[in-house]
N, C-alpha and C positions, 0 to 999 in steps of 0.2 A: 368437325371439331378435332383439334390436335390432341392426341392422347396425353394424359399427365403422367410423367415419369413417377414411378413408385417411390423414388427417393426424394421427390420434390413435393412439398405441400403448399397449397394456396396460402398466401399471406393474408392475415386478418388482424385487425386491431384488437387490443384487449378490451374487456368490459370497463365501465367507468371505475368500478371499484379496483380492479386490477391495475389500471393506469395510475390511480391515486396511490396505491401501495408502492408502486415502483418509484414515483416522484417523492413520496414521503421518505423512503429509504435514502434516496439521493440527498434530499435537503436536510435530513436530520442526522446524517453521518457525521461522526465527530472523531477527531484524533484524541484518544483517551490517554491520560498520563497519570492520574492520581485518584481515580474512582474505582479501582479494581477491587473485587471481593476475592477471598482466598479460595473459594470453592473451585474444585477441579471441573474442567469441561468434560462432559461425557464424550466417550470415544465416537459414538455415532454422530454426534453434533459436529465434532471436529472433521469427521469424514464428509459430512454434507458441506462444510465450508471449503474443504480442499476439492471436492467435486465441482463446486461452483468456480473455483479458481482454475481448475483443469479444463473448464468449458470456455475459457476466454478465447478471444481471437488471437491467432498468431500468424505472423507473416510466413508464407510458404507452408503453413500448417506444421511448422517446425517443433512447436511445443517445447521450448528451450528450458522450462522451469523444473526445479526440484524444490522440495519442501523439507527442511530439517526441523523436526518437532523436538523442542528442548523443555523437559519437565524438571530435570535435575536442578536443585537449588544450588549446588556447587558450580555447575556450569553457568547458570544464570548470574551468579555472583561475580564470576570471572568477566562475563560480558559486561556486567555493570561497571566493573573497574576499568575495562577498556573504554567504555563510554566516558567515564569520569575524566580520564587522562585527556581524551580528544575534546571533551566539552570545555576544559580549561584552556586548551589551545585555541578553541573557537572564541572564547570570551575575549582573548587578547586581540582578535582581529577587528573588533568593534571600537568605535570611538569611546573615549573615557565616559562620555555622558551616557552612552548606551550600555556599557559594560555592567553598571550597576543594575539596570533593568533586566539585561540578559540573565544575570546571575540569580535574580529573583524568580525566574520562570522555572517550573518543574517541566523537564523536557523528556522524561522517560519514566516507565513503570516496569523496569526489566525484572526487578526482584519481587515487586508487589504482584504482578500478573502471575497466574499459575502456569501459563504456557508461553514459551517463546517460539515463534516461527521464522526461521531464517529462509528467505526465499532467494533462490540462486538462478543464474542463467548460464546455460552451457552453450557457447557460440559454436561448438563443433558438432552438435547433435545431428545436424542434417548435412554434414559435409562442408567443404570450402565454398561451394557455389549453391546458394539457396534462392529459390524463387522469391522475388520481391526484396531480397537483401542485396542484390547485385550492385546497387548504386548508393546504398545507404547502410553501412555496417552496423548502425545502431539499432536496426529494426528488431533484432533478437531481444535487446534490452527493453525496447518499447513494448514488445509483446508480453514480456514478463511483467511489466508494470500493469498491463491490462489484467493479468491474472490476480495481481495484488488488489486491484479495484473491485474485481468480481468477488473476491474473498470478503473484502471490506463491507460491500453492500449486503452480501448474504449474511454476514455477522450482525449488521444492524437489524435486519429482519428477524434474526434469531435472538435479539437481546443481548448480544455479546459485543463487548467493547474491544476496540483495535487501536493500538498506538503504534505509529510507524517511527522508529528510531533510525536516524541517518547519520548521527554524529559519531562516526567511528573511523579509525584507520582500518581499511579493508584487510590488510595483512594481519592485524590483531585478531580479527574474527576468524580468518582463515586458519590461523594457528590454533585457536581455541577449539574449533569445530573440525579441524582436519580436512579442510576443503582444498582440493587440488588447485595449483597455480593457474590453470587456464579457465577456471570457473569464476564468473563474476558474482559478487554478493550484491543483490539488488535491494534487499530490505530485511531488517529485523523488525518483526511484528510482535508487540506484546498483546496477548489475548486472554480475556477473562470476563466473567460476568461483572457487571457494574451496578452500583446503587443509584446512580443518576448520571444524566448527561447535560452538558451546557446547552442552553437554547441557541447560542451562537458559538462559532469557533472559539476555542479558548484564547487564542493569541489576540483576537478581536476583543473579547471580554476584558482582557488584561492590558489592553492599550498598546499592544506591540505593533499591530498592523491591522488595517480594516479592508473589508471587501471592496474592490473597485467597482464603479458603476459599469454595468455591462455595455451601455451604449458607447462608452469611450474605447471599447475593445473591438468594435465591429467596424470593418472597412468593406468597401463594395468594389469589385472589379479591379483591385489593385491596392498596394499598401498605402495607407494614409488617406484613402479616398472616402469621404464621408458622404452618406446618402443625403441628397438635397430634396 
């Protein structure tokens, strides 16, 4: 029998209860905008969320992420103002019929949430040539998004709501937070305890868009090939 490397452990499935917990976190994760409570998140809880994020997969193990924790009400107000400016620009991009619906949606909780987390990507962290990024320069950004997802699922398990705000001009956030030019802003996350969560994604509940049937998104052995 070949000896087992001390750094390698046999793969084993989770127990039924453990599997159910993982899938429950995935299926009930929500993008929170308006259910935040004002209570501060304990520091040890925030560190657990960041530890989960830091254990995300990353191409070439480059770990390109940084996390800027923003508790200052003044800074969060400036970020909210930057959102408001970009959000009005975004509204103008939709057809007249959709603009009214768009403006009725609450798309952020920047001031309401007690903590903002700006997640960034440093493309220079592992040098100019990175294992796995040689032919796809976006893999550092994709890796950072995996960190966001890890944080989000850990937050759901901890009873913490997360809202991802993406409607910004990146330069505005960089100016507010003093982020260097070469760093990419990937996400502004609103984080806080919540009093409730929607049973379904809020945009589906409010009629903006509904989940597509999974069967329509699966092809076999090539694009557009449906299993017969």
